[in-house]
N, C-alpha and C positions, 0 to 999 in steps of 0.2 A: 642663511634663510630667516624671518622676520621669528618673533617668538609666536608659540600660539599657545593660544588657552591653555590653562590646569587642566580643565574639564575633558579635552583632550588626550586620546589614545595612541600610542604611536607606536607602532609595531615595526622593524626593520629586518626586508628580503637583505641577507647577506650574498653577496652574489659579486665580490671582488671591486673594476670599475664598476661594474653594472650596477652596485646597491641601489635602493628607495629605499623612501618609508611610505608608509601604508598609513593615513589618519582619520583617525575616527570618533565620533562626536558631532553634536549639534550644530547648525550655525556657520557651519566651514564653507558652503556655497560663496556665502555674501560677502567673507571676511578677506580685504584683498591681502591680509598677511598670509593667507591659505597659499597664495601662490608665488610668494617673491620666494628667489632665488633657484628659480626654472631656468634653463638653458636663455640666454637672453636673445628676441627677435623683434625683427620691425611688426609684424603681425603675426595672428594665431586665427585657429579656423577648430570653432565647435561645429563637431560633428554629431547631430541629435536626432531623434525620429519624430516623426508626426504626433505622438502621442505626448512626448517627455519635452519636447522644444516651446510648445507653449505653456510650459506651465513653470522651466525652470531656465530655459537659453538667457531672456535680458535678464536676469539675475547675474548668471555668470556672465553676460559680456561685461554689465555694471563694473564686478569684482576683476575681472581682466583688464578693463582700461588703463589702470592706472602703470600697467606693465608693458603693455602692446601700444603701438603708434596704428593700428588698426585689427579691429578683431571681426570674421567673418561667421557666417550659418550658415549649416546646410542641413535640411531636415530629409532623411532615411523615410520611407513606409516603413511601418512599424508589424513586427512578425517574422518570426522565425522562418516563414516561408519565401521571406527576400532575402534572406543571408546568402547571397548567391553572385556573380560576377555583374549581372546588371546593374544590381545594387552597388556594388563594391565602386562600377567604373564614375558612378554618383560623385565619391567624396574624391577620385582624380580629375572628373569634371570641372568640380569647385577649385581645385588646389591650383589647374593649369589658367581657369580664367582668371583667378584672383592673383594671378603675376605671381604663385607661389615659388621661395628659394629652400635650399639644404635648408635653411634655421628655421622656416616658419614650425611652428609648434601645435601639432593636432588634439583637443581637449575633445575626449571619447564622454557626451553627458548623455547617459541613459543605462540601458541594460547589459547582458549577456551576446545579444546580437550586435550592437553598436559598438560595444566595448570589443570584441575579436575583429567585426569587418575594420574598426579604425586602425588598430593594431596592425593588422594587415596590410591596409595601406599606405600607415606609417614604414611597416619597414619596405614596402617595395618601391612607395616617391621616391624619386633621384636616388632610391637604393639605400635608402633610409632617413627619417628626418624624427626629432622625437617626438613623443607623446607624452598625454595624462592623462591617467583612467577615472574617470568622473563617475561612477556605478549608482543609480539611481535604483537598483532595485535591489531587495535581499539575497538572490543567487549569483547576484553579479559582487554583490560588497564581501560575501563570505568565499565563493570561490573563481568565478572567470573572471574579474580583475587583475588579481593575482598573480603571477608565476611567467608571461609571460606569453603563455599558446594565442595565438591568431590565427584565424581563418576563416572560410566562407568551406560552406556544404557544396557537398555534388549530388545529383541526380541518386548515386550508387550506393554515400556513403557520407556521414555527420563528418564534419570539420575534416575532411578527406584533402583539400587544397591550403596550405598555410604556410606560417614557421614562428618558430621561436623568436618573441623582438620583446623584450624589456621596457617597460614603461617608464618614465623620468618620475613617478609619483605616481601614489594612492589616494583619491581624496572620497573617505565614506563618510559622506553630510547624511546623520542618522535623521533629519528630518522630512528628508525625501522619502522616507516611506512611508510617511504619513500619507501620502494619496496614491501607495501603490493597493492596487484591487486585491481583496479576499484571498483569487486564488492562485495570483501572484507571490502574495507574502506565503503562501502554504510551501508551493516551487522550491521556494527559499528555504524554508525550513528543511528539503530533504538534504540540502547538501551542508547541513548544520551534523543533522542525525547521524550522516556519513563519518564523521571526523571521527567521533566514538568508537564505533566496531574495530577502523581501522587505527587508532592509534590511543585513543586516551579513556578508558573503562569509565573513569571520573567521572569525565566531561559529558558521557551519556547515560549515567546518571543525574546527573546537573540536568540534562534536558528531559528525560522522563518527569520529576519532579517539577518542572517550568514551564514546560510544552503548552499549556493553556494560557498562561502568561504570556507566553510569544506570538501566541495566536491572537491575543485582546491586544499586541505592541507596547507593551509593559517597556517604558524607557530602560530601566535597571536594566530588566531581562534580555534584552536586544542589544545593549553595549556589552554587556559579558559576553552574549553568544557571537555576535561578530568580532568583537577581540578575539576571544579561545580558540575559533575558527582560522583567524587570520595566521594567530600565530603557528599554530602547528601548522597550518598550508608555509609559511614563512621557514618554518624546521626542514618540510620534506621537501622544499624547491632548492632550497641552502643546499641541502645535500646530494641532489641531483637535477639538474636546472633543465636537462635535453630528454627528461622518461628513459635511461636509459636501466633506472632500477627500480631504487624506490617508489622515485615517481607515480609509477602506474599504478601502488595502491591509491591515488586518488580517484581512480574511476571506478569503486566500487559500485556496482549496479550497472552502472554505464555500457556494460558490452550485452546484457538483457536491455536496458534502456534504449541505449541507441536503435537495436534493431525493434524496438515498439515503435520511436519515432519515425523509422525510414520506412517501416512498414503501413503506417497508418498515413503517411503524409504530413510534411514537416508542417508542423502548428496545430494538430488534430489534440496532441496531449502536448503542454506544454514540458521543459526539458528538466525540471524539477519533479515534475507528476510521472513520467518515466523513468527516471533513476530511483524515484520513492519505490516505484512497484518493483523494480531491477535490482534493488538492496534486498527486498523482500526474497525476489528469484534465486539470488546469488547467493541467498544465508541458505535456501535451501539445498543449493547443491554445497554448500560447505557441511551442511548436516549429514548428507550423500555421502562425501567424501571423509565424513569422521571428524572433522575439526571442530565440529560446534554441536550441539545437544539440542534437544527439539524445544528445549525450556528457551533457548535464547532467539532460536528463531520466532518462537512466542512472542516476546519481548518485542523483538525488533518491528516485528508486524503491526502490534499493538500501538507502538509508537508511531507509526506511519501512520495508522490509521486516525489517530486523537489527533496528527498535524492536518489533517484534511486531504491525505493524498489515498490514490488509487492503491491496492493491495492486491487485485486481481487484476491481471495480465489480456489484455486483446487475443482474439482469435486474427491470425492475420490474411490467413487462406484455408481452401478447404485442405490442402496437405500444410497443414499448420506448426507442424513440426520443421518439414525441409523449409518454409519459408524464413523460420526464424535462426537456421543453422545457415542458409545462403545471404541472408543479412550481416550477421555474424562473422561471416568469412570475411567481409571487408571489411571490420572492423580493424584499426591501427596497430591494435596489440595482436592481431592474429600474423601466423609467422609461417611461412611455408603451405597456407592453407589452412595454419591447425588456428583453432579459437584457443585464449588464452584468458582465462579468468580470474579475477580478483574473486579471493576467496579469507574468511575469516579463520586464524590458525594460531591460538586461538583468539576469543573477545579481547579487543583492546591491541590486537596487531593481523595483518595481513599480508600474503604474499599470490605471488602471481601461479597459475596451474593448468596446463591442459585441462581436459576431463574428456572423458569417450563421450562421442554422439549419442550414445543410448542411454546415457547417463542424465546429458544436457536435457535429451527429449523427452525422459520423464516430469523432471522438474518443468519445463514446457506445458506438458499436459497437465501438472494438477495446480498449477499456477494460474493456467485461461480460465474463464467464468465462461 
């Protein structure tokens, strides 16, 4: 691997023969050295979307040119609503039309939707080809690009069809955050906030003190937040790659959040917005279970709100509680129809637990605007 600039941070995911680095810093996209040392191939395919491709695809193509004889592109429609089989097939169509082989390397250039679908395509095409994550949103840099979860949505549940498949490398060029809309930036902050309650309350304290700097895109603040988030996720994934235990804590707020996304229709709320509100709901459930106090719930709620995220949940149906419970029963963490939640116990630690429907219903009704 070529030498990367000293201004670039490196975090390693330790998974034995499937280990890989995460590079974090400015100017990575355009530097040919960033892409040295990847699996050798005649061709590469950049998978992006119609929003990101006009901004960055040509730049990435130029940087990849010294390493590949041919670099192809495909631009998917943008948005969570397109995270489905029909859009996934556009990647397979491009691979087959361009004569891709088992060595062709896929580059996922975009946010979480692009990364999840490109990874799933790489896991499936010819039963597995290499891919690289090039996340361009804050949410994907601190969460979805790291750890090898890939997949698409089903009308009955989010991310219900997919595979664990690790990338060769994750490249977080912080310069791509300059073009991120404010709403998308706030959505990414939800996943940053998440890491404090589940693993590192000192980091939570830091985010509380620096959330306005993050919203203002202060370079030093963003660098620290992305690096620390990746360090925590790397530590968790290194111990539990396939979510058989510890890794489930990364889903703090997601059981409620996924129900919001599915119930409203994918794309109505951004994933990070739903997770932000879901964390508030999960904290309220933790309080009712006696594992945190009201002061912690208030702290978390205030921080989520300062990050520009919703803290009041939407009503999904006339039988609001029933609809939420119905959607949460198809969550991946449910077992035999029993809904399992990530609760904080105590702040800085988390665990999975079932909870009585009546108690969950109280949280839903107390949380809905």
